[in-house]
C-alpha positions as CSV (number, residue, x, y, z in Angstrom):
1,M,0.2,0.1,-0.1
2,T,1.6,3.6,-0.8
3,N,2.7,5.3,2.5
4,Y,0.3,8.9,2.4
5,R,1.8,9.6,5.3
6,E,5.6,9.8,4.0
7,I,4.7,11.2,1.2
8,L,2.6,14.2,3.6
9,R,5.6,14.8,5.9
10,L,8.1,15.2,2.7
11,I,5.8,17.7,0.9
12,S,5.8,19.8,4.4
13,L,9.4,19.8,4.6
14,G,9.2,21.0,1.0
15,I,10.9,18.4,-0.6
16,S,10.0,17.7,-4.2
17,Q,7.5,15.8,-5.8
18,R,10.4,13.6,-7.9
19,S,12.6,13.2,-4.6
20,T,9.5,12.0,-2.5
21,A,8.1,9.7,-5.4
22,V,11.9,8.2,-5.2
23,S,12.0,8.3,-1.5
24,C,8.5,6.4,-0.9
25,E,9.2,4.3,-4.3
26,C,5.7,5.3,-5.9
27,S,5.2,7.1,-9.0
28,R,5.3,10.9,-9.2
29,N,2.1,10.5,-10.8
30,T,0.9,9.2,-7.6
31,V,2.9,11.6,-5.2
32,A,1.2,14.7,-7.2
33,S,-2.3,12.9,-7.0
34,V,-1.8,12.4,-3.0
35,V,-1.1,16.4,-2.9
36,K,-4.1,16.8,-4.8
37,K,-6.0,15.0,-2.5
38,S,-5.0,16.3,0.3
39,D,-5.4,20.2,-1.1
40,E,-9.2,18.7,-1.8
41,F,-10.1,16.9,2.0
42,N,-8.0,19.6,3.6
43,V,-5.4,17.2,5.0
44,V,-2.2,18.7,6.6
45,W,1.0,17.7,8.2
46,P,1.0,16.7,11.2
47,L,-1.6,14.3,10.8
48,N,-3.4,12.4,13.9
49,P,-0.9,9.5,14.9
50,E,-4.3,7.2,15.0
51,M,-5.0,8.4,11.1
52,T,-3.1,5.0,9.0
53,N,-2.2,4.6,5.9
54,G,-5.6,2.4,5.4
55,E,-7.8,5.1,6.1
56,L,-6.3,8.0,4.6
57,H,-6.4,5.6,1.2
58,K,-10.7,5.4,2.2
59,L,-10.4,8.7,2.6
60,F,-9.1,9.9,-0.8
61,Y,-10.4,7.1,-3.5
62,P,-13.6,6.2,-1.9
63,E,-14.8,4.0,-4.7
64,S,-12.2,1.8,-4.4
65,S,-13.3,1.0,-0.9
66,L,-16.8,-0.2,-2.4
67,P,-17.7,-3.8,-2.4
68,L,-16.8,-5.6,-5.3
69,T,-19.4,-6.0,-7.8
70,R,-17.9,-8.3,-10.4
71,K,-17.9,-12.4,-9.5
72,R,-15.3,-13.7,-7.9
73,P,-14.0,-16.8,-9.8
74,D,-13.7,-20.7,-7.9
75,H,-10.3,-20.3,-7.2
76,E,-10.1,-24.3,-5.3
77,Y,-12.1,-25.3,-8.9
78,I,-9.2,-23.6,-10.8
79,Y,-6.1,-24.9,-8.4
80,K,-7.5,-28.4,-9.3
81,E,-8.4,-28.4,-13.1
82,M,-4.7,-26.2,-13.2
83,A,-3.5,-29.9,-12.4
84,K,-4.9,-31.5,-15.5
85,S,-3.1,-31.7,-18.5
86,G,-3.4,-29.2,-21.5
87,V,-5.9,-26.5,-19.0
88,T,-4.4,-22.9,-19.0
89,L,-5.7,-19.9,-17.0
90,S,-6.8,-18.5,-20.5
91,L,-9.5,-21.4,-21.0
92,L,-10.3,-21.4,-17.5
93,W,-11.1,-17.4,-18.0
94,N,-13.1,-18.6,-21.2
95,E,-15.4,-20.7,-19.3
96,Y,-15.5,-18.3,-16.1
97,C,-16.9,-15.3,-18.6
98,E,-19.3,-17.6,-20.4
99,S,-20.4,-18.9,-16.7
100,C,-20.7,-15.1,-15.8
101,R,-22.9,-14.4,-18.9
102,L,-24.9,-17.5,-18.6
103,S,-26.4,-16.1,-14.9
104,N,-26.2,-12.4,-15.6
105,E,-23.1,-11.5,-13.8
106,I,-19.8,-8.9,-14.9
107,P,-17.0,-10.9,-15.2
108,L,-13.4,-9.9,-14.1
109,M,-10.6,-8.6,-16.7
110,Y,-8.5,-11.7,-17.4
111,S,-5.8,-9.4,-15.3
112,Q,-7.5,-9.0,-12.5
113,F,-8.5,-13.0,-13.0
114,C,-4.9,-13.7,-12.6
115,Y,-4.2,-11.6,-10.3
116,H,-6.6,-13.0,-7.9
117,Y,-5.3,-16.3,-8.7
118,Q,-2.0,-16.2,-7.8
119,Q,-3.1,-14.7,-4.6
120,Y,-4.9,-18.1,-4.0
121,V,-1.7,-20.1,-4.8
122,T,0.6,-18.3,-2.6
123,K,-1.5,-18.9,0.6
124,T,-2.6,-22.5,-0.8
125,K,0.9,-23.7,-1.4
126,A,2.4,-22.7,2.0
127,T,4.6,-25.3,3.4
128,M,4.8,-25.8,7.0
129,H,8.3,-27.7,8.2
130,I,7.3,-30.8,10.6
131,G,9.7,-31.7,13.4
132,R,10.7,-35.3,13.7
133,K,11.6,-37.3,16.6
134,P,14.7,-38.9,16.8
135,G,13.9,-43.6,15.8
136,E,10.1,-41.9,14.7
137,Q,10.0,-42.9,11.1
138,M,11.7,-43.8,7.9
139,E,10.3,-43.1,4.3
140,V,11.3,-45.4,1.5
141,D,11.1,-45.8,-2.5
142,W,12.4,-46.5,-5.2
143,A,14.5,-43.9,-7.0
144,G,13.6,-42.5,-10.8
145,Q,17.1,-43.4,-12.3
146,T,18.1,-46.7,-13.1
147,A,22.1,-48.4,-12.8
148,T,23.4,-50.4,-15.6
149,I,25.3,-54.4,-15.4
150,I,26.4,-55.7,-18.6
151,D,25.7,-59.5,-18.7
152,T,28.8,-61.4,-19.4
153,D,27.2,-63.5,-21.8
154,T,25.6,-61.4,-24.2
155,G,26.9,-57.9,-23.4
156,A,23.8,-57.0,-23.0
157,S,22.7,-53.4,-21.2
158,I,20.6,-54.8,-18.1
159,D,18.6,-51.9,-15.8
160,A,19.2,-52.4,-12.2
161,S,16.4,-50.9,-9.9
162,V,17.5,-48.6,-6.7
163,F,16.3,-48.7,-3.9
164,V,16.5,-45.5,-1.6
165,T,15.6,-45.3,2.0
166,V,16.1,-42.2,4.8
167,L,15.6,-41.8,8.3
168,S,13.3,-38.5,8.8
169,Y,14.9,-36.9,11.5
170,S,19.0,-37.8,10.8
171,Q,18.5,-37.9,7.0
172,Y,21.3,-41.2,7.4
173,A,20.1,-43.2,4.1
174,Y,20.6,-47.2,2.8
175,V,20.6,-47.8,-0.9
176,E,20.4,-51.2,-2.8
177,A,20.2,-52.3,-6.4
178,F,18.3,-54.8,-7.5
179,L,17.0,-56.3,-10.5
180,N,13.7,-56.0,-10.7
181,Q,10.9,-54.2,-8.2
182,N,8.5,-57.5,-7.2
183,Q,7.6,-58.1,-3.8
184,E,10.4,-60.0,-2.9
185,S,13.2,-57.4,-4.0
186,W,11.0,-54.9,-1.9
187,I,10.9,-57.0,1.3
188,T,14.6,-58.1,0.8
189,A,15.4,-54.6,0.4
190,H,13.3,-53.2,3.8
191,I,15.2,-56.6,6.0
192,N,18.1,-55.4,4.6
193,A,17.8,-51.8,5.4
194,Y,16.6,-52.0,8.8
195,K,19.7,-54.6,9.4
196,Y,21.6,-51.6,8.6
197,F,20.5,-49.4,10.6
198,G,20.5,-52.1,13.4
199,G,17.2,-51.1,14.4
200,A,13.6,-50.2,13.3
201,T,11.4,-47.0,13.3
202,R,8.1,-46.9,14.5
203,I,6.3,-45.8,11.3
204,L,7.1,-46.8,7.7
205,V,6.2,-44.3,5.1
206,P,6.2,-46.1,1.2
207,D,4.1,-44.6,-2.1
208,N,1.4,-46.4,-3.2
209,L,3.1,-49.2,-5.4
210,K,1.1,-52.2,-5.5
211,T,3.9,-54.1,-3.9
212,G,3.7,-52.1,-0.7
213,V,-0.2,-51.2,-0.9
214,E,-2.6,-53.1,-2.6
215,R,-5.6,-50.1,-2.3
216,P,-4.8,-46.7,-1.5
217,S,-6.7,-44.3,0.5
218,W,-5.9,-41.7,3.0
219,Y,-8.6,-42.7,5.8
220,T,-8.0,-46.4,5.1
221,P,-5.1,-48.0,3.2
222,V,-5.2,-51.6,2.6
223,I,-1.6,-52.5,3.2
224,N,-0.1,-55.6,1.4
225,K,-0.5,-58.7,3.2
226,S,3.2,-59.5,2.9
227,Y,4.2,-56.1,3.7
228,H,2.1,-55.8,7.0
229,E,3.4,-59.1,8.3
230,M,6.7,-57.8,7.7
231,A,5.7,-54.7,9.6
232,E,4.2,-56.5,12.3
233,H,7.5,-58.8,12.5
234,Y,9.8,-55.5,13.5
235,G,7.0,-53.2,15.2
236,T,6.4,-50.4,13.2
237,A,3.3,-49.4,11.4
238,V,2.8,-48.5,7.9
239,I,1.2,-45.2,6.7
240,P,1.1,-44.8,3.2
241,A,2.4,-41.2,1.9
242,R,-1.3,-39.7,-0.4
243,V,-1.4,-40.0,-3.7
244,R,0.6,-37.7,-5.8
245,R,1.6,-35.9,-2.1
246,P,5.2,-36.3,-2.6
247,K,5.8,-34.1,0.4
248,D,4.5,-36.5,2.4
249,K,8.1,-38.1,2.1
250,A,9.8,-35.3,1.2
251,S,13.0,-36.7,2.6
252,V,13.5,-39.7,1.1
253,E,12.4,-37.4,-2.6
254,G,15.1,-35.2,-1.5
255,A,17.8,-37.9,-1.1
256,V,16.9,-40.1,-4.3
257,G,17.4,-36.9,-6.3
258,I,20.6,-36.3,-4.1
259,I,22.2,-39.9,-4.3
260,S,21.3,-39.7,-8.7
261,T,24.0,-37.6,-8.3
262,W,26.2,-38.2,-5.4
263,I,26.4,-41.5,-6.0
264,L,24.8,-43.3,-9.7
265,A,26.1,-40.3,-11.7
266,A,29.2,-40.9,-10.0
267,L,29.7,-44.3,-11.2
268,R,28.0,-43.7,-14.9
269,R,31.8,-44.3,-16.6
270,Q,32.2,-48.1,-14.2
271,Q,31.1,-51.3,-15.9
272,F,29.3,-53.8,-13.8
273,F,29.0,-57.8,-14.4
274,S,27.0,-58.8,-11.4
275,L,24.7,-57.1,-8.7
276,P,26.8,-58.1,-5.8
277,E,29.5,-56.2,-7.9
278,L,27.5,-52.9,-8.4
279,N,26.2,-52.9,-4.6
280,M,29.8,-53.1,-3.3
281,A,30.6,-49.8,-5.4
282,I,27.2,-48.4,-4.5
283,R,28.4,-49.2,-0.7
284,E,31.4,-47.4,-0.8
285,K,29.9,-43.8,-2.3
286,L,27.0,-44.3,0.5
287,E,29.2,-44.5,3.0
288,V,31.2,-41.4,1.7
289,F,27.9,-39.6,1.4
290,N,26.9,-40.4,5.1
291,T,29.6,-38.5,6.5
292,K,29.7,-35.4,4.0
293,P,28.9,-32.5,6.3
294,F,25.6,-30.5,6.5
295,Q,25.6,-27.3,4.6
296,K,23.4,-25.6,7.1
297,R,24.2,-27.5,10.0
298,P,27.1,-28.8,12.2
299,G,27.7,-32.7,11.8
300,S,26.7,-35.0,9.2
301,R,23.9,-37.2,8.6
302,Q,26.2,-40.2,10.2
303,S,27.0,-38.3,13.2
304,V,23.5,-37.7,13.7
305,F,22.2,-40.4,13.7
306,R,24.8,-42.2,16.2
307,D,24.6,-39.7,18.4
308,E,20.9,-38.6,18.7
309,E,19.0,-41.3,17.0
310,K,20.4,-44.8,16.8
311,A,19.9,-45.3,20.7
312,L,16.0,-44.8,19.8
313,L,15.4,-47.4,17.4
314,L,13.3,-50.3,17.9
315,P,15.2,-53.4,18.2
316,L,15.7,-56.0,15.7
317,A,14.1,-59.4,16.4
318,A,15.5,-62.8,14.3
319,P,15.0,-61.5,10.6
320,Y,11.8,-61.5,8.7
321,E,11.5,-64.6,6.9
322,L,10.2,-63.4,3.5
323,A,6.2,-64.5,2.9
324,V,4.8,-64.2,-0.2
325,W,0.4,-64.7,0.0
326,K,-1.7,-65.8,-2.5
327,V,-5.6,-66.6,-2.4
328,A,-6.2,-70.6,-4.0
329,T,-9.4,-72.7,-4.1
330,V,-9.7,-76.2,-2.9
331,Q,-10.3,-78.5,-5.6
332,F,-12.5,-81.6,-6.0
333,N,-9.3,-83.7,-5.2
334,Y,-8.4,-81.2,-2.2
335,H,-5.4,-80.0,-3.0
336,I,-4.7,-76.8,-4.1
337,S,-2.4,-75.7,-6.7
338,V,1.1,-73.6,-5.5
339,D,3.4,-73.0,-8.3
340,K,2.6,-76.5,-10.1
341,M,2.9,-78.1,-6.4
342,H,-0.2,-79.8,-5.2
343,Y,-0.9,-79.6,-1.2
344,S,-3.9,-81.2,0.3
345,V,-7.0,-79.5,2.6
346,P,-9.0,-81.0,4.7
347,Y,-12.3,-82.5,2.2
348,E,-14.8,-79.9,4.3
349,Y,-12.9,-76.7,2.2
350,I,-14.1,-78.2,-1.4
351,K,-14.5,-75.5,-3.4
352,H,-14.0,-72.8,-1.0
353,K,-11.3,-70.0,-1.3
354,V,-8.7,-70.0,1.0
355,D,-5.1,-67.9,1.9
356,V,-1.9,-69.3,1.0
357,R,1.0,-68.3,2.6
358,I,4.3,-69.4,1.1
359,T,8.0,-69.4,2.6
360,R,10.6,-70.5,1.4
361,N,10.6,-74.0,3.5
362,V,6.3,-73.9,4.7
363,V,3.1,-73.5,2.6
364,E,0.2,-72.4,5.3
365,V,-3.0,-72.7,4.6
366,F,-5.6,-70.0,5.7
367,F,-9.3,-69.9,5.7
368,N,-10.8,-67.0,7.8
369,N,-7.6,-66.0,9.2
370,H,-7.3,-69.3,10.9
371,R,-4.9,-71.9,9.8
372,I,-6.1,-75.3,8.8
373,C,-3.1,-77.5,8.0
374,S,0.2,-77.0,6.6
375,H,2.9,-78.7,4.4
376,S,6.9,-78.6,3.6
377,R,7.5,-76.8,0.3
378,L,8.1,-79.3,-2.5
379,H,10.6,-78.5,-4.7
380,G,12.0,-79.6,-8.5
381,R,10.1,-81.8,-10.6
382,P,6.3,-79.7,-11.4
383,G,3.2,-81.9,-10.6
384,Q,4.1,-83.5,-7.1
385,Y,1.8,-83.9,-4.8
386,S,1.9,-83.7,-0.9
387,T,-1.1,-85.0,0.6
388,V,-1.8,-86.3,4.4
389,V,-4.3,-88.7,5.1
390,E,-6.7,-86.9,7.6
391,H,-7.5,-84.4,5.1
392,M,-9.0,-87.5,2.8
393,P,-12.9,-88.8,3.6
394,E,-13.2,-91.8,5.3
395,D,-14.2,-93.9,2.2
396,H,-10.8,-92.7,0.5
397,Q,-8.4,-93.3,3.5
398,K,-10.0,-96.9,3.9
399,Y,-9.0,-96.9,-0.7
400,T,-4.8,-95.5,0.9
401,A,-4.9,-98.4,3.7
402,W,-4.6,-101.3,0.9
403,N,-1.2,-102.1,0.2
404,A,1.1,-105.2,-0.5
405,E,1.3,-106.4,3.4
406,R,-2.5,-105.6,3.9
407,Y,-3.0,-108.4,1.6
408,V,-0.9,-110.7,2.7
409,S,-1.9,-110.0,6.2
410,W,-5.7,-111.0,5.3
411,A,-4.6,-114.6,3.1
412,K,-2.2,-115.5,6.4
413,N,-5.6,-115.7,8.5
414,I,-7.1,-118.3,5.8
415,G,-3.9,-120.0,5.7
416,E,-0.8,-121.2,4.0
417,Y,-1.7,-121.8,0.5
418,T,-3.8,-118.6,-0.4
419,T,-0.4,-117.0,1.1
420,V,1.4,-118.2,-1.5
421,V,-0.8,-117.4,-3.9
422,V,-1.7,-113.9,-2.9
423,K,2.5,-113.5,-3.1
424,A,2.7,-115.1,-6.6
425,I,0.5,-112.6,-7.9
426,L,1.7,-109.4,-6.6
427,S,5.6,-110.7,-7.7
428,S,3.9,-111.5,-11.1
429,H,3.7,-107.8,-12.4
430,R,6.2,-105.1,-12.9
431,I,4.1,-102.2,-10.4
432,E,2.9,-104.3,-7.2
433,Q,-0.2,-102.2,-7.3
434,Q,-1.7,-103.5,-10.2
435,G,-1.7,-106.8,-8.8
436,Y,-4.3,-105.2,-5.6
437,K,-7.8,-105.9,-8.0
438,S,-6.4,-109.4,-8.2
439,C,-5.8,-110.0,-4.4
440,M,-9.0,-108.4,-3.4
441,G,-10.8,-110.6,-5.8
442,L,-9.3,-113.8,-4.8
443,L,-9.7,-113.1,-0.8
444,K,-13.8,-112.2,-1.5
445,L,-13.8,-115.6,-2.9
446,A,-13.7,-116.8,0.8
447,D,-16.8,-114.8,1.2
448,K,-18.7,-116.4,-1.3
449,Y,-17.4,-120.1,-0.8
450,S,-15.9,-120.5,2.4
451,V,-12.5,-120.5,4.0
452,S,-12.0,-124.1,3.3
453,R,-12.6,-123.9,-0.2
454,L,-10.1,-120.9,-1.2
455,E,-7.5,-122.9,0.3
456,A,-7.9,-125.9,-0.8
457,A,-8.5,-124.2,-4.5
458,C,-5.0,-122.9,-3.6
459,K,-3.1,-125.4,-2.9
460,K,-5.0,-127.5,-6.0
461,A,-3.8,-124.7,-8.6
462,L,-0.2,-124.7,-6.5
463,S,-0.3,-128.1,-7.6
464,Y,-0.3,-127.5,-11.2
465,T,2.1,-124.0,-11.4
466,P,4.1,-122.4,-9.0
467,N,2.5,-119.2,-10.3
468,P,-0.9,-119.4,-9.9
469,N,-3.7,-116.1,-11.2
470,Y,-7.4,-115.2,-9.6
471,K,-8.8,-116.6,-13.1
472,S,-7.9,-120.3,-12.4
473,I,-8.6,-120.5,-8.4
474,Q,-11.4,-119.3,-9.2
475,T,-12.2,-121.9,-12.2
476,I,-11.1,-124.9,-9.9
477,I,-13.7,-123.6,-7.0
478,Q,-16.8,-123.0,-9.8
479,T,-16.1,-126.9,-11.1
480,G,-15.6,-127.9,-8.4
481,Q,-12.3,-129.4,-8.6
482,D,-11.5,-128.6,-5.1
483,K,-13.4,-131.3,-3.6
484,I,-12.0,-134.4,-5.3
485,V,-9.5,-136.1,-3.6
486,K,-6.8,-138.0,-5.4
487,E,-7.0,-141.6,-4.6
488,E,-3.1,-143.2,-4.1
489,P,-1.8,-146.1,-6.5
490,V,-1.7,-149.8,-4.9
491,N,1.6,-151.3,-4.9
492,P,0.9,-155.5,-5.4
493,E,3.8,-156.8,-3.6
494,N,2.6,-155.2,-0.2
495,S,-0.9,-156.3,-0.4
496,T,-2.5,-159.2,1.4
497,S,-5.7,-159.5,0.4
498,F,-7.2,-159.5,-3.5
499,G,-10.2,-158.9,-4.2
500,F,-10.5,-161.8,-7.1
501,T,-8.4,-164.8,-8.2
502,R,-8.7,-167.2,-11.0
503,G,-8.0,-170.8,-9.9
504,A,-6.9,-173.6,-12.3
505,D,-10.4,-174.7,-12.9
506,Y,-11.5,-171.0,-15.0
507,Y,-8.2,-173.0,-17.7
508,G,-10.2,-176.0,-18.4
509,R,-7.6,-178.1,-16.8
510,N,-8.2,-181.6,-16.0
511,S,-6.7,-183.0,-13.0
């Protein structure tokens, strides 16, 4: 606002209007107008101390104090629209003028439209410094710039994603490169970062990427299950940044830019042929970066971390074992498929969806957050089955209980010859299971005929061949051959009686 009091004071001292304008940093026309207005309203120096520049402005220019009759634009709407691609203030002013025409209101001129919008933006974009407590918060993100690894076989360049995390209080950073940004790399990066810091913070601030947040929301975000499980293991809380609000994690955003220059750009002329080799070079540059002195405060990131923050971090438990969660449907064979391997589930859950937690060595199955079974994880040839007998229906359990020992034990209860026949049937097949049906049919003959007849039929069959089969024994029983008793041959020399002897009279001999 124009300093009317100073203008009147200088003019009363006989200072020229040109010199007054220079001293008050205003135009000569303004000084001339103030002098004219002071004569018109009989305002002379010295003034009443309570007479302010604002009151003088209302006195000299009452028309500017009248309420604005033109329609004020909706600055909040304009601010949101300006964030959209291709939208300009000129376009929004034309739309604003059209809306004023339809409502029979007077619009602002374009210059005033821009001026009031700039005033609104200046107030809206005001920033506030939020003081962080030591050990309270850790911010994580993937760097936009990638590193490069050379394939030793083809010579092709492979991009390596760079994970960056920063402690909000001390700005102490950790950096590591990975070949991708999948769930395993994301979780492993956090585990290594906690190990590097020697503790965990109470709050973890990630971006809204799928490996961290399944459904972003400022009020009720849905955290990825594996990520949430890792946070619970370390006793920290995941509070994602708002979508398109980089200032929610300003520390890591700033660190990403610095690290891209200080570490990645510094390594641009070096060639790396493996990920460990790249990470070793990054670690060397990281140590230099963390020990570099601050420009505007004493100490360095490392010294502030060591002296003020490290002792306040949460102590680390055993390293978190990476677990991946999947949803599977229990099939009619009461198995679920995980990475082309099959694991049994209690048959009551057939056609239900279950949550599967997969670690390197264990597969756990949950239904409504209750664990219903677990298996040792299968490795190697795809298509393998891990089946627990208790998961089967009762009739299936009975079927699996039948094996060679069961058939042989059953045959022993019938008799010696039946046991020999069962063993012969089982050994006559290349695969033992091929003889199970024949053994079952053979042993069932005892229920239809009798145990004694089956034993006799087996004895009869073994007298013909050492390898009888089910069909031959069935024929023996059906034809009754098992009932025929074989007569022993008679030796004449040992016999003392004869059934019929012819005498000499038979041959017609005369005495």
